[in-house]
C-alpha positions, -999 to 999 in steps of 0.1 A, spaced: 681 495 -436 695 494 -402 723 471 -407 739 454 -438 737 420 -420 699 421 -425 706 416 -462 727 385 -455 715 350 -458 695 335 -429 720 307 -428 728 297 -392 708 325 -377 684 315 -348 648 326 -348 622 323 -320 587 319 -334 556 318 -312 524 301 -324 546 279 -344 527 246 -346 503 256 -374 491 283 -398 512 314 -402 538 304 -375 546 271 -392 548 287 -426 573 312 -412 593 283 -397 594 266 -431 607 296 -448 633 302 -422 646 267 -423 646 268 -461 669 298 -458 693 280 -436 681 293 -402 674 273 -371 641 279 -354 630 276 -318 593 267 -322 570 279 -294 534 267 -289 511 257 -261 503 221 -270 533 197 -269 522 170 -293 512 191 -324 543 213 -318 567 183 -318 550 169 -349 554 202 -367 591 204 -356 597 169 -368 585 179 -403 613 205 -404 641 184 -389 637 183 -352 669 184 -332 688 201 -359 670 229 -377 638 230 -356 636 226 -318 602 225 -300 598 246 -269 563 237 -255 551 268 -236 519 288 -231 528 324 -239 502 334 -214 526 322 -187 546 354 -185 571 342 -159 580 312 -182 580 335 -212 605 358 -196 629 330 -192 625 317 -227 651 337 -246 678 327 -222 668 290 -226 668 294 -264 703 308 -263 715 280 -240 701 254 -264 709 271 -298 739 292 -289 724 325 -300 692 344 -308 689 367 -338 652 370 -346 619 370 -326 586 366 -344 556 372 -322 528 354 -339 508 337 -312 473 351 -308 438 344 -294 405 358 -305 373 353 -284 348 367 -309 315 383 -302 301 415 -286 321 426 -255 290 420 -233 289 383 -244 325 376 -233 337 367 -198 363 387 -179 386 358 -184 381 359 -222 388 396 -223 419 393 -201 433 364 -221 432 384 -253 451 413 -237 475 389 -221 483 367 -251 480 393 -279 497 423 -262 513 417 -228 531 385 -239 548 400 -270 559 430 -249 574 408 -222 591 386 -248 606 416 -266 620 430 -234 634 396 -224 650 390 -258 666 424 -261 698 416 -241 704 386 -264 698 402 -298 729 413 -317 732 443 -341 714 432 -372 688 413 -352 651 419 -357 617 415 -341 586 410 -362 551 413 -346 522 398 -364 493 421 -359 462 425 -380 443 449 -403 419 450 -373 446 471 -357 442 497 -385 404 497 -383 385 485 -352 360 457 -361 326 453 -345 323 421 -324 361 421 -322 366 452 -300 392 438 -276 411 419 -303 412 451 -325 424 471 -295 452 446 -287 464 446 -323 463 484 -325 483 486 -293 508 461 -306 514 482 -337 518 513 -315 542 497 -291 563 483 -320 567 518 -336 578 533 -303 600 504 -293 617 505 -328 629 540 -320 643 528 -286 663 500 -301 674 515 -334 707 528 -320 715 492 -312 710 481 -348 679 461 -341 648 464 -363 612 461 -350 587 454 -377 549 447 -379 531 425 -404 494 432 -405 473 407 -425 436 407 -432 418 373 -433 441 343 -437 430 308 -448 437 292 -414 415 277 -387 419 310 -369 393 324 -393 376 295 -412 377 271 -383 354 296 -364 335 307 -395 301 313 -379 315 337 -353 336 358 -377 319 391 -386 310 392 -423 328 424 -431 361 406 -424 355 385 -456 350 416 -477 388 417 -481 409 392 -501 419 360 -484 457 355 -480 476 323 -475 498 316 -445 527 314 -469 520 349 -482 521 363 -446 553 343 -440 569 358 -471 562 393 -456 577 383 -423 609 372 -440 609 404 -460 609 423 -427 638 403 -414 658 409 -445 650 446 -450 640 460 -416 607 475 -431 586 490 -404 553 476 -415 537 455 -443 499 453 -447 484 423 -465 469 428 -490 484 463 -494 452 477 -509 432 466 -478 457 484 -456 452 516 -475 414 511 -474 414 504 -437 435 535 -430 412 557 -451 382 543 -433 397 549 -399 406 585 -408 372 592 -422 343 577 -402 318 592 -427 335 573 -455 333 541 -435 296 546 -427 290 550 -464 311 520 -474 301 496 -446 268 483 -461 285 474 -494 315 457 -476 291 437 -453 271 426 -483 302 414 -501 316 398 -470 284 380 -462 283 365 -497 319 353 -495 313 339 -460 283 319 -472 304 306 -501 331 294 -478 306 277 -455 289 260 -485 322 248 -499 335 236 -465 370 239 -478 397 265 -474 400 290 -502 435 293 -518 449 328 -526 483 331 -541 
């Protein structure tokens, strides 16, 4: 616990959430608004973002800020704009991400650069830009991935960006702790959103060897970080332990990989056959 105010209600706090128009980002916004917070919702496409904000009470509790986080100059100005519109800024949730799946050799230079820009550079720039506005008791939560614990084949660049985001968050947390600001990381495995199941064919089978979480479960972890200042939450927790062990012991991973890939391939086939999103509570 960095500051007792993190235990207070979310009432009247202001949170900036990227990737807010769907999936994990929208689930986070719902929980924030339910707790009495106001949310500045950030996403690239205006129409879906405004529709999502309207479901939460646009103009009062939820305000849409259409913006491509890859536009770093615009992103740097964003916290000041949120403060001008909302009066304050207490929390930043870096959730926006992009994944161009496949072997590195199959991806263009632009694809590789966009993953680094959106998944790593943008959160760093936003954290720095938000810092002057965050009060003691404020918090930053970065949504990373279990791929940041254990690099995944055909997701090398994505894995690297998520590992780097975790590393940056740990170091940055030490820098801002004297100011009473928490920096936390939420690292989920597969989540039942279009990010995974909308691109099912290109997702490596081993990904599906781990239990599927819901966006609401990840959002719950984000709120837990805001309230407690916990440094990191892996979802599911067992998968986080397994990924760490596999990273520390390559021989263990080599022995385990055939079984994980077989299990994952079976689950992936079942998802494809059902053509519906699985529900995990």
